[in-house]
C-alpha positions in Angstrom: -28.7 52.1 -15.6 -25.9 54.5 -17.2 -25.4 54.6 -20.9 -22.3 56.7 -22.1 -22.0 57.3 -25.8 -19.1 58.6 -27.5 -18.1 61.0 -24.6 -15.0 63.3 -25.3 -13.6 65.9 -22.9 -11.2 68.4 -24.3 -9.1 71.3 -22.7 -6.8 73.7 -24.4 -3.8 71.4 -24.1 -5.0 67.9 -23.6 -8.2 65.7 -24.3 -8.3 63.2 -21.2 -11.4 61.6 -22.8 -11.8 60.3 -26.3 -14.8 58.9 -27.6 -15.6 56.6 -24.2 -18.8 54.4 -24.8 -19.7 52.1 -22.0 -22.8 50.8 -20.3 -23.3 50.6 -16.4 -25.9 48.0 -15.3 -27.9 48.4 -12.0 -25.9 46.8 -9.4 -22.8 46.7 -11.1 -19.4 47.3 -8.9 -17.1 48.5 -11.6 -13.2 49.1 -10.9 -11.7 51.7 -13.2 -8.0 51.2 -13.4 -5.0 52.3 -15.5 -1.9 54.4 -15.4 -2.0 57.9 -14.2 -3.3 60.6 -16.5 -5.6 58.4 -18.6 -9.0 59.9 -17.8 -10.1 58.1 -15.1 -11.1 60.6 -12.6 -12.4 63.0 -15.6 -14.6 60.3 -16.6 -16.2 60.2 -13.0 -16.5 64.1 -12.9 -18.3 64.0 -16.4 -20.6 61.4 -15.2 -21.5 63.4 -12.1 -21.4 66.7 -14.2 -18.8 68.3 -12.1 -17.2 68.5 -15.7 -19.1 69.4 -18.6 -18.3 66.8 -21.7 -17.2 68.6 -24.8 -19.4 66.2 -26.7 -21.2 62.9 -26.1 -24.0 61.7 -24.2 -24.7 60.4 -20.7 -27.8 58.8 -20.2 -29.0 57.9 -16.6 -32.2 55.8 -16.3 -33.3 57.0 -19.7 -32.5 60.6 -19.3 -29.9 62.5 -21.0 -28.1 64.4 -18.2 -26.1 66.2 -20.9 -29.2 67.7 -22.8 -29.7 71.4 -22.2 -32.2 72.2 -19.6 -31.7 69.0 -17.6 -32.0 69.7 -13.9 -28.5 68.7 -12.5 -29.5 69.1 -8.6 -32.2 66.2 -9.5 -29.6 64.1 -11.3 -27.2 64.8 -8.2 -29.7 63.3 -5.7 -29.5 59.9 -7.6 -25.6 60.2 -7.6 -23.3 60.6 -4.8 -19.5 61.1 -5.2 -16.6 60.4 -2.7 -13.3 62.3 -3.4 -9.8 61.4 -2.4 -9.6 64.8 -0.5 -12.5 64.2 1.9 -14.4 67.7 1.1 -15.5 67.9 4.6 -16.6 71.5 6.1 -13.9 72.3 8.8 -16.2 74.6 10.6 -18.8 72.1 10.9 -18.8 69.3 13.4 -18.9 65.8 11.8 -22.9 65.5 12.8 -23.5 69.0 10.9 -21.5 67.7 7.9 -24.0 64.8 7.4 -27.1 66.6 8.6 -26.8 69.8 6.6 -27.0 68.4 3.0 -29.7 66.3 3.9 -32.0 69.5 4.9 -30.9 71.6 2.2 -31.1 69.3 -0.5 -33.8 66.7 0.3 -35.7 68.6 2.6 -35.6 66.6 5.8 -36.5 67.9 9.0 -33.6 68.2 11.5 -34.7 65.3 13.5 -34.9 62.9 10.3 -31.3 64.2 9.3 -30.1 63.6 12.8 -31.6 60.2 13.1 -30.0 59.2 9.7 -26.6 60.8 10.7 -26.3 58.9 13.6 -27.5 55.6 12.1 -24.7 56.0 9.4 -22.1 56.9 12.0 -22.7 53.8 13.8 -22.4 52.0 10.6 -19.0 53.3 9.9 -17.8 52.8 13.5 -17.6 56.8 14.4 -20.9 57.1 16.3 -18.6 58.6 19.3 -17.2 61.4 17.0 -20.4 63.1 16.2 -19.5 66.4 17.8 -16.1 66.5 16.6 -14.5 68.5 14.2 -12.9 67.0 10.9 -9.4 68.4 11.6 -9.6 66.3 15.1 -9.8 63.3 13.2 -7.2 60.9 11.2 -7.7 60.9 7.3 -9.2 57.3 7.6 -11.8 58.6 9.9 -12.5 61.7 7.8 -12.9 59.6 4.7 -15.5 57.3 6.6 -17.2 60.3 7.5 -17.3 61.5 3.7 -18.6 58.2 3.0 -21.6 58.4 5.4 -22.3 61.8 4.3 -22.7 60.5 0.7 -24.7 57.3 2.0 -27.1 60.1 3.9 -28.5 61.0 0.6 -29.7 57.8 -0.5 -27.7 57.6 -3.8 -28.7 54.9 -6.2 -25.3 55.6 -7.5 -21.8 56.2 -5.8 -18.6 57.3 -7.5 -15.3 56.8 -5.8 -12.4 59.0 -7.1 -9.4 57.2 -5.4 -11.1 57.2 -2.1 -7.7 55.5 -0.2 -4.9 57.6 -2.2 -4.4 60.3 0.2 -4.6 58.1 3.4 -1.5 56.4 5.1 -1.1 52.5 4.6 -2.3 51.7 8.2 -5.7 53.6 7.4 -6.5 52.0 3.9 -8.0 49.0 5.2 -10.7 50.6 7.3 -11.9 53.0 4.6 -11.9 49.7 1.9 -14.1 47.7 4.7 -16.7 50.4 4.6 -16.6 50.5 0.7 -17.0 46.6 0.7 -20.0 47.0 3.1 -21.5 49.3 0.7 -21.2 47.0 -2.2 -23.0 44.2 -0.5 -25.9 46.5 -0.6 -26.5 46.2 -4.2 -25.8 50.1 -4.9 -24.3 50.7 -8.5 -20.7 51.8 -7.9 -17.7 52.9 -9.7 -14.4 53.0 -8.0 -11.3 54.6 -9.5 -8.3 53.0 -7.6 -4.5 52.1 -8.0 -5.0 49.2 -5.3 -5.2 46.5 -7.5 -6.2 43.9 -4.8 -9.0 45.9 -3.5 -10.2 46.3 -7.1 -9.9 42.6 -7.8 -11.9 41.6 -4.8 -14.7 44.4 -4.8 -15.7 44.6 -8.2 -17.8 42.5 -10.8 -16.4 44.5 -13.8 -12.9 46.2 -14.3 -12.3 48.7 -17.0 -8.7 49.5 -17.9 -8.3 52.8 -19.5 -5.4 53.9 -21.6 -5.1 57.1 -23.7 -8.4 58.3 -22.6 -10.5 55.7 -23.6 -11.7 52.2 -22.2 -8.9 50.0 -23.8 -10.0 46.8 -22.3 -12.9 45.7 -20.0 -13.8 42.5 -18.4 -14.3 40.5 -15.2 -11.7 40.7 -12.4 -10.6 37.4 -13.6 -10.2 38.2 -17.1 -8.4 41.4 -16.6 -6.1 40.4 -13.6 -5.5 36.6 -14.5 -5.8 36.6 -18.4 -5.8 40.1 -20.0 -5.8 40.1 -24.0 -4.4 43.3 -25.1 -0.8 44.2 -24.8 -1.0 47.3 -22.8 -3.2 45.8 -20.2 -0.8 42.7 -20.1 2.2 45.3 -19.3 0.4 47.1 -16.9 -0.8 44.1 -14.9 2.6 42.5 -15.2 4.3 45.6 -13.8 1.9 45.4 -10.6 2.9 41.9 -9.9 6.7 41.8 -10.5 9.7 43.7 -9.2 12.6 44.0 -12.0 16.2 45.3 -11.4 19.1 45.9 -13.7 22.2 45.3 -12.0 25.3 46.8 -13.6 27.7 47.3 -10.8 29.1 45.6 -7.8 27.6 48.8 -5.7 24.3 47.8 -6.4 22.0 48.4 -3.0 20.7 45.0 -2.1 19.6 46.3 1.1 17.2 48.7 -0.6 16.0 45.8 -2.8 15.4 43.8 0.3 13.3 46.6 1.5 11.2 47.0 -1.5 10.7 43.1 -1.5 9.4 43.3 1.9 6.6 45.9 1.0 5.8 43.7 -2.0 5.5 40.7 0.2 3.3 42.5 2.4 0.9 44.0 -0.1 0.4 40.4 -2.0 0.4 38.5 1.4 3.6 36.4 0.6 5.0 34.6 3.7 8.4 36.1 5.1 9.8 32.5 4.5 9.7 32.7 0.8 10.9 36.2 0.3 13.8 35.5 2.6 14.6 32.3 0.5 14.1 34.6 -2.7 16.5 37.1 -1.1 19.3 34.7 -0.1 19.3 33.2 -3.8 19.6 36.4 -5.4 22.6 37.5 -3.3 24.5 34.2 -3.4 24.0 34.2 -7.3 25.0 37.6 -7.9 27.4 38.7 -5.1 29.1 35.4 -4.3 29.4 34.2 -8.0 28.5 36.2 -10.9 30.1 39.4 -9.3 33.6 37.4 -9.3 33.8 37.3 -13.1 35.9 39.7 -14.9 34.3 43.0 -16.2 31.1 44.8 -14.6 28.0 42.6 -14.0 25.1 42.8 -16.5 22.4 41.1 -14.5 18.5 41.4 -15.1 16.6 40.4 -12.0 12.9 39.8 -12.0 11.0 38.8 -8.9 7.4 37.7 -10.1 4.3 36.4 -8.1 1.6 34.4 -9.2 -1.6 34.6 -7.0 -3.4 32.1 -9.2 -0.7 29.5 -8.9 0.8 30.7 -5.5 4.3 30.6 -6.9 7.0 33.2 -6.3 9.7 33.1 -8.8 13.4 34.8 -9.1 14.3 34.9 -12.5 18.1 36.1 -13.6 19.3 36.7 -17.0 23.2 37.7 -17.4 25.8 38.0 -19.8 29.4 36.4 -19.8 30.7 33.2 -18.1 27.9 30.6 -17.1 27.5 29.8 -13.3 26.4 26.4 -12.4 24.2 27.2 -9.2 24.5 23.6 -8.1 28.4 24.2 -7.3 27.5 26.7 -4.6 29.2 26.2 -1.5 26.5 27.8 0.4 24.7 25.4 2.5 21.5 27.5 3.2 21.5 28.1 -0.5 21.7 24.6 -1.4 19.1 23.6 1.3 16.5 25.8 -0.6 17.3 24.3 -3.9 16.9 20.7 -2.8 13.4 21.4 -1.2 10.5 19.6 -2.8 8.7 22.8 -3.1 11.8 24.5 -5.1 11.7 24.4 -8.9 15.0 25.4 -10.7 16.2 26.3 -14.3 19.3 26.9 -15.4 20.6 27.2 -18.7 23.1 28.6 -21.2 21.2 30.4 -24.2 23.3 29.4 -27.4 23.8 32.0 -30.2 21.5 34.6 -28.1 21.0 37.7 -30.1 20.3 39.6 -26.9 22.5 40.9 -24.2 22.3 38.1 -22.2 23.4 34.4 -23.0 22.6 32.8 -19.4 19.3 32.3 -17.9 18.5 31.1 -14.2 14.9 30.7 -12.7 14.2 29.6 -9.1 10.5 29.0 -8.1 9.2 28.7 -4.9 5.7 27.1 -4.1 4.1 27.2 -0.7 2.6 23.8 0.7 1.2 23.7 4.2 
């Protein structure tokens, strides 16, 4: 168990951690999320004593590792860390990268270290790369080697600091699958990540950090589906929605379509629904609202609810009201008439905001 009490880390011009307190239980898999610059990585580095806290305590299995005289080498035998930048030694082979720490820090024989290294290389699917050098491998392969090196030390606790942030998108999945495999072994893990779907699926607890502290914590279901605090709600909302302010007729709908495609791939939304949302958006904006006098003033939001599996296009706009049922676009009308489509189209009377019209089109998916 790790108990963090009133942990603070200060630098000359910034305080990344402010009075952080949290308990990490044996076997916890904790995802640490939040905006950039809120102390997530600093928290991990303090736990591993790569950064010396300014004040506070970190107690690991009853031992205060921040106390003077603590043998940090012994502490680090219990605690492994995987960095976003791999930190492999370029002049050593893959095999040597995994063997050497075992020999120098754990006192294993070369044969014991070799056997352990080859066993782990097999588990991460890189047995055939044992004699290669790191720069001969892809980023995803290098990170899997870094994970194997950490596992070779038999740590009770593993800290992952953005383990996929330096990887090409095509390589992220292979590293995540290895981390999922480790999570099933019962090891205690903390993972700083911006991959929210990954965080949701792998963890049993989520810490949302903001302003150098743990702003909200809970289960993945509580944080991702029903967050309680305002900043958490805003953060989670941004991760599951695309928003646009369309204020002129030169708006780049092609760029929007590309971003919508990436959004759909990330959330595993079917192409059929994203195509319909794009058709609806362009029909309402380009072929109708753009025809009104003056420059358009449209707020567009595309939201996906994983819980209810509903994709929604919401438009708020100023000026003349456009009745979408009067569209002459046959394809658009067929979308509106589908049984899985829900439409809200209303005029907002006496609105004190900049818009006075609201249209929402929600698309459900049914097999």
